C-alpha positions as CSV (number, residue, x, y, z in Angstrom):
1,M,29.7,-5.6,-8.9
2,N,28.6,-5.7,-12.5
3,W,25.3,-3.9,-12.8
4,L,24.8,-5.2,-16.3
5,L,24.8,-8.7,-14.9
6,V,22.4,-7.5,-12.2
7,E,20.0,-5.9,-14.7
8,T,20.0,-9.0,-16.9
9,N,19.3,-11.3,-14.0
10,W,17.1,-8.9,-12.0
11,A,14.4,-11.6,-11.3
12,Q,17.0,-13.6,-9.4
13,F,18.8,-10.7,-7.8
14,R,15.9,-8.6,-6.6
15,G,15.4,-10.8,-3.5
16,T,18.9,-9.8,-2.4
17,V,18.0,-6.2,-2.8
18,K,14.7,-6.6,-1.0
19,A,16.4,-8.4,1.9
20,R,18.7,-5.4,2.3
21,W,16.1,-2.6,1.8
22,L,12.9,-4.1,3.3
23,K,10.8,-1.0,2.7
24,L,11.1,-1.4,-1.1
25,D,7.9,-3.0,-2.2
26,D,7.4,-5.3,-5.2
27,D,6.1,-2.5,-7.4
28,R,9.2,-0.4,-6.8
29,L,11.4,-3.4,-7.4
30,R,9.7,-4.0,-10.7
31,T,10.2,-0.4,-11.6
32,I,13.9,-0.4,-10.6
33,A,14.4,-3.5,-12.9
34,G,18.1,-3.6,-12.0
35,N,18.8,0.0,-12.9
36,R,21.3,1.3,-10.3
37,A,20.2,5.0,-10.6
38,A,16.6,3.9,-10.1
39,L,17.6,2.0,-7.0
40,S,19.4,5.0,-5.6
41,S,16.4,7.2,-6.3
42,A,14.0,4.7,-4.7
43,I,16.2,4.4,-1.6
44,Q,16.3,8.2,-1.2
45,D,12.5,8.4,-1.6
46,V,11.5,5.5,0.7
47,Y,14.1,6.0,3.4
48,G,14.2,9.8,3.3
49,I,17.9,10.1,2.9
50,N,20.1,12.2,0.6
51,R,21.7,11.0,-2.6
52,M,25.2,10.8,-1.1
53,D,24.0,8.5,1.7
54,A,22.0,6.4,-0.7
55,E,25.1,6.0,-2.9
56,K,27.2,5.1,0.2
57,E,24.7,2.4,1.1
58,I,24.7,1.0,-2.4
59,R,28.5,0.9,-2.5
60,A,28.6,-1.0,0.8
61,F,25.9,-3.4,-0.7
62,E,28.0,-3.8,-3.8
63,E,31.1,-4.7,-1.7
64,R,29.1,-7.3,0.2
65,N,27.8,-8.8,-3.0
66,K,30.8,-8.3,-5.3
67,S,31.0,-12.0,-6.1
68,Y,27.4,-12.3,-7.3
69,R,27.0,-14.7,-10.2
70,P,23.5,-15.7,-11.5
71,K,22.5,-19.3,-11.0
């Protein structure tokens, strides 16, 4: 998954992120703004998991969405 593409098209992609991590509210999603490290940090904070587990979840998410192309 190309995170530069995600960052540039965050307004479109954030719905996909929100559907996966329901506890991430709109304020957090605005703050994340497509930044992968910020997403990892937010997942750790909101879900109370460690960095390694957050990264594992993001990698699985990337694999499921590897063909993402903005509309």
